[in-house]
N, C-alpha and C positions, 0 to 999 in steps of 0.2 A: 361558441357559436355555429351551429350549424352553416355550412356552406357548400356543401354539392352532394344533390341529391341522384342517384342513378336511377332510373325506372325502365324497368323491363313490360313488355304490353304482353298479351296474349299472341299467340301466334296459330289459334285457330285450328286446324283440323292436325294438326300435326301433336297437340298436344295429346291426343288420345292417346298415342304411343309411349306416353312418359312425359315428366319433366325433369329436363334436366337442368343442374346448375347453370345462372346467366353466364356460361365462360366469357365473351365477350367484355360483359361490362366490369366481371371481376379483375380482369386481365387492364381494362385503362382502370382501376382503379387502386393500383398498386402504386403508382408515381403519387398520386395527390394523399393517399394515407401515409406514406413514408416520411411525403413534408409536413406531415403532422397537419393538414386539412381536416377536418369534420366532415366524414361521406355517411350517408344512407342508401340502402339500397331499399326498393320496392318493387316488386313484383306480382303484377296483377294477375297472373296465372295459378296465382295459390291464395292469394291475400283478398279477401273481400270487402277488406276495407280501405283498400287503395287511397279511395275520395278523403277521408279522415285522415285519411294519413300525410296525403300530402298536401291539405290545408295547416295542419299541424305544425310540419317543417316547413314550409315557406313561410307562413310566420314566425317562426322561429329564425329567420333572416339569411335562409338558403339564397344566393345570389345564382346558382346556376343549377340549372335539370338536363340528363343527359338521359335521352332515349335510344334504343337499336330498332331497327325492322327489318325485315328481309320484305323479297317480293311477295303480294299475295294478300293474304285477309289482317295482317300486322300492321300494315300501312293505314290499315281504317280505324283498329283501335289506336295505333299511334297518334291519329289525326283527333281521335276525340281527345284524348289527353293531353294531347298540347292546348287543344281548344281550352280545355278544365282550367288547367295550369294560369294562361294568361287571363282568365275571367279570375281567377284568385290573385294574383299580381303581375302585370305587364312590364312590368320592369327587371322581371327574372329572366335570364336570356338562357332561350332554350337550342338544346343542342340535338341534331341526330347524327348519330353514325349506325355503325353496321352494315352488313353486304349489302344493301338498297343504296345506302348513302353512298358506298364507294363506287356504286353500276352507273346510279344517275343522280351525281350531285346537284345540279341545276335542277332540273326536274323538280328534286323535293326540297326545293326553297318557294314551291309552288303555293304551297302550305305557310299560309303566311303568318303563324304563330311560330315559326321558327328564324332564329337569328343568324344560326349558324349549321351548317353542313361539313361534317368532317369525310374527306375526300382518300388520306391516307391514312397510316397506322398514327392510332387517336395515343398512344400512351403517354406523351407528355401535354396534351392539347390543354386538359383540365387545367393542369399547373400555369398553362402559358395564358388559359382564360380569366384565372384567378390572378394573376400580374398585372392582366388587362382591367379587371375590375378593381384594381386598388389602385393605377392610376401608372403603372410601373411596365404599361408596356403598350404599344400601339396594335390596334387589331388588324392592322396592313402586313404586321410582320410576324405575324403568325401564319406558322405554313403548313401547308394543307387544307384549307379553310374555302368553302364561300362562304361570304357575311351578307348580311344586309342593312346598308348604310341609313343612317337616319330620316335622309328625304327619301328610304324607298330603294334604293339601288342596289341591284346585286353585282356583285365583288369578287373575285378570285385570286388568291394568292399563288406564290408556285408552289411546284410541288414538294412534298416531304422526302428529304432522303430516308431511304428503308432503315430500320438499326441492324446494324452489322453485327454485334454482339448480343445477343438476346440475353444472356446475364448480366448486364448491366442492368438490369430491369430488378424491382424492388421482388421482394416475394409476393404473392397472389394473398389477399386479406380475404379469406374464407372466413372467418370470423364476422363479417357483414351481412352471412346472410346464416340462418338454420338449416345448417345440412342432412339433417334427417328431415326434412322435409320435400328432398328432394331424392332419386334415383334414376341413373343415367342406362344401367345395361342390368338384365335379368340373368346374371351368370347363376349366383346366389341368393334367391326372392328374398331371404329372412337378414343379405347382408347388406348394407350401406354401401352404396357407389356412386363413382363422380368419374366426369370427363374433365379431358386435361388435354393442350396440343403442347411436344414435344418440341415441335420446329413449323414453321412457317411455310408457305409458298411448293411450288413445284418446278421443274425444270422443262418440261415437256410441253407441248404445243398444243392438245386435244381442241378443234374448233368450237368445241360446244360448251368450255369449259369457262365460267368467268375469272376463276384463278390465273390464268393467262394474264389477263389484261391487270388484274389489281396488283400482280408481285413481280409484272413483265421475269418470268421465266426464271427468277430467284429463289434458293433455296435456303434457309438458314435452321438452325438448332441449339435447343441449349445442350451444353455441356452434359455430359453422362454425370459428373458431378452433380451438378446441379439439379437433375433430373432426380438422383437417388436421394438425395435431402429432402426432395419436394414430395417425394412418393413415402417417404420415412416421415416427415410430419405431418401429411395426412392420415397416416395409419395410428401415429402416438397418439394424436391431440384428437381425431373425429372417429377413429377405430374403424377405420377406410381402408380394404384391402384388395379391392373389386376397381377397376379403373378401366376406363375406356377412352383413347388418344383418339383424339378427332383429326389429327395429322391429313393437309390433304395428300403427301407423299411422304409416308414414315420411312421407306426405304432407296430414298432418291440418291443417298449416300448409302451403297453398301456397306461399307466401313464402319459409318453412326451406327447402324443396325446392328451388324454384326456385334459390335461392343455393348452395345444397350442390351441384348437377349443375351450375351454370355453375361458379362455384368448383373441382371438378373436373376439368370439361373443360381450363380455362386452365390448371390446374397442368399436364397434361400428361404423367404419372408414368407411363404404360402399365398400370393398375390396371386389375383387373378385378373387375365388381361386381355382387349383386343383392341384394334387398330383399324380405323375406319378407311384406311385409303394403303395402296401397296400395288404396286403393276405384276404385270406375271414375268417378265422379263426378269425384274429384281428378284424372286423368286429363283428362275433359272440359275443368278449369279451368287447365291449361299450355297454354302458346303455342308457339306453332312453333317458336322459339327453344329453349327447353327439352326442345323433343323432341325435336332435332335435336343438342344438349349431351348426352342422354343417351349419344345412342351414342357422341361426342367423347369424354366421360367416362368408357367402359369396359364400360359398362352390358352384362351380358350375360342376364338375366332382371328380370322383375318378378312377385311374387305377387299375385293379385288373387282374394278371395275372390267367386265369384256365388253359391255356394251351392245354389240350386235352380231348373231351368228352367221353375218354376209361378209363376205372379203371386201366387198366395192364398198360397202358402207363403214368396214373399217377402214376406208383409204378415203373413204370422202369426210371423214371426221378427224383426220389425221389422228389417227389413235398411235400410229408408229409400231404394228405387231400386226401378227397373220391367227389364223384359228389355230395353226399346228402350235404355235407357240404356248398360246392360251391353252390345250389344250396338254400339252406338256407340264407344265407347271401345275395343274390340276392334279394331272396324275401323279409327279413327283410328291404332293400333300396327300394322298389319297391314304397312305400311312399312317399318317397320323391323325391322332384325337380326336383335336381341334375343329372346329368347322369353319370351313372357306365360303365366306358367302361373294357368289359371283353373279354382280350386278347387272341387266340388262338394259334398255332405252328399246324404244320402237317410235316409231312416228317420224321420224327425221325426215327431211324437205328430200325429195326423189323417193323415198324410200318406195316399194311395191309392196303387195301386198305378197308375193312370192316370195320376197327379201325376209320381211316380216316372219313368214314360215318357217325360213330357215334360223330363225330366230329359235322359236317356238321350239323345232327340231335339236337344237345345238344345244337349249337347256339341259333337254332329253341326256342326249350325250353328256353332259358335263355330270348329271348328278349319278348315273349309268358309270361313269369311270370313277367318280369319289363316291363313296358312301356316303361322307361326310359335307358334302354341296350341296348349299341350298343357292335358291337362283331365283330372288324377286326380279320382275320388269318395273320401270318406271318410265310413263309417257314423256317423251324429250318437251321442252319447256323451251323457246326461244329466249334468252338473256339479250339487252343490249349491252353491245359494248364485244361483243363475243364473236369469232368467224363466222360461225355459221349463221347468225342472225341476219347478215344480208343476204344469203341464202335461201334463209326462210322469206324474206323484204321481197325478193327475186320470184319465190315461189306462188305468191298469193299473199301471204299474212298482212293482214292491216291489224297493227297493234293499237295499245290503247293513245290516246289524243293527251292526258293528262294524269294529273299524280291520284285521281279518283278512280280513273278506269283499272290504275295500275294494281289497285287496291282489292279487284274483280279479278285479278291476274292468276288462280292459283293453279298449281301444277296439275290440278286433277279437274279443271273446270275449262281453262284457258279456251282450250279448244272447240266449246257449246256457245261461247261468248264470241268469240272474233275470230272472223271467217279466213281460214288459210288455205293450204294444197291438200286438207284431209276432207274424205269424201265422209257423208254419214255411216256408211256402212262399215271403211274402214275405224271410224271414230265408236263405233260399238265393238269388234272384235277387238281392238286393241286394251280398250278401256276395259273390258271383262277379262281378258287375258292380265292386264295388270294386277284387277282386283282378286283375283284367282291366286296369283303368282303369291299375295303376301300369305297363303294361310295352307297351301296343296303340301308345304314340306314341317311336319314337325319338329324339326331341329331349329324351325325359325322362332320359336316360341319366346327365345332367351330377348330377342328384341323390344316384346310387349312387355315393359318393367311394368308397366301398371297392373296391378292384381287384377282389376274389373276387365280390364282390356284382354289379362292373359288369360281370363276364363271364358271369355267370348272365342278366342280363340280356338282354344281347344273342342269347346263347342260343335264349331264351326268346321275347324280341322278333317274330318272323317268326310263331310263332302264335300271339301275343296279336294282333297285327295283323290276321290271319286271321278270327277268330274277332271282331272288333270291327268289322271293315266289314261281317261277315253276321249280326251280332246273334247268336251263338252263346253265349249267360251259361249253357248246362245241360253238365252232365258232366264239371267241373274238374280230371281227375285231377291235373293238374300242380298244382292247391291243394296237395292232399294232399301230395304231394313238397315243397311248400313248407314245409308247418308241420312234416314230418319234417326239414328241413334248419334249421329256427328252434330244433327242438328238441335235435338235434345241436349246435349251436353253442353253445347256453347249458350243456351238460356240458361239452367240447372246448371253446370258444373259438377256432373253429378260423379266423374271419373275420378277428380281430385278428393269430394265428399265419401268415396268408397275406397281408397287409396293403400286402405288399411286392411281390403277382404282375403280373406286369406282363402 
């Protein structure tokens, strides 16, 4: 009998970049699958018949449906799905996890169709809730949740302890999904790829980052032995040799990162890989042998958060670095062939226009000093429970008042809907600069694993580069066209229909 349904709602605009496997849901599926519970996973992003599948699976006796959500559009999709689930069977326990649930768990309970919200690591939650369903455990003895009582009250249990040894977790059940329907990164467009997490957390204190709040500056990793076993399984079972490691800070422990790179190099499996999180000071701690082994191991890109080209802003956000350290790390990697993606943010509270221009200038310095550097910009987004959020409120930010409001709170539109410290003139400047930064460097094409999006990137790139080279950040008619394409995709799901386009 079917017991647990995992459901991945649409993400919205993020789905245009490409559809990666549901890393969070697959992770929390590992324990119940190992305990021999029957689990299915439904992905709304690619499954047009998700309603029919939910009907079938709930009628088959499922006790639990677990969804995930991040702030923005995905909240709205999630709420539509929870309402549909309860219309099928009001007794099914609906659980919400994911980054938004961990950030604002009590607010999530505003959705009357949600019974439980997970606000800690949820690896063991589903098996404990199955024990509750079977009368073996009281719900108030399950740590790390908000839950709704029979009389409608909302209660909170004590914090769940972080998992100390990640190797104790069972293998991830990739067989729950068809990995051929996903693509995580575009290193080799014809090859399958997957995203993974080799570690959790980050020990640093950046004031804009929600990871600081979620993991309390704790960092843990799987063992190198376990990691290599997992990579080998993905290669032999699914033919996957392209990996993107989604770690918050993969080199938080330099010894771990050095060993990982060296073992990958010695294995000589022909892997291609990249990492989403590494700091400049970590790069400067690596020896020459490790840097050489980055290339030998198949490293194709590293993502490094530089955040700003102005020192006052770096100090404000507690980045605990300086501009010269950022440049040194960039120059040190300039002789290696892999892409260094240096990400920046704009629109911080108290940031002046001149300080933002410092970032635009610094981006060019970084690209000039490293021919393999790319420098996209993102709009700063004030996330609740981060330290910088308090400054945002002080500077005039008026956040949404309810869960529905946060569903409108997208990284690329929030500043239009909610009053803040930003003037219309500065919003326009930053918005156009952000859009242009996604397309102005040819080397960024690997990020667009969706084939149709990759085609559009290549068509627009020459225009974007001309604008970038000449600092032409105004009259972005092409951005309006991109908004139209995004709206069209939301309606007709075009980017998945054309995912086979070459």
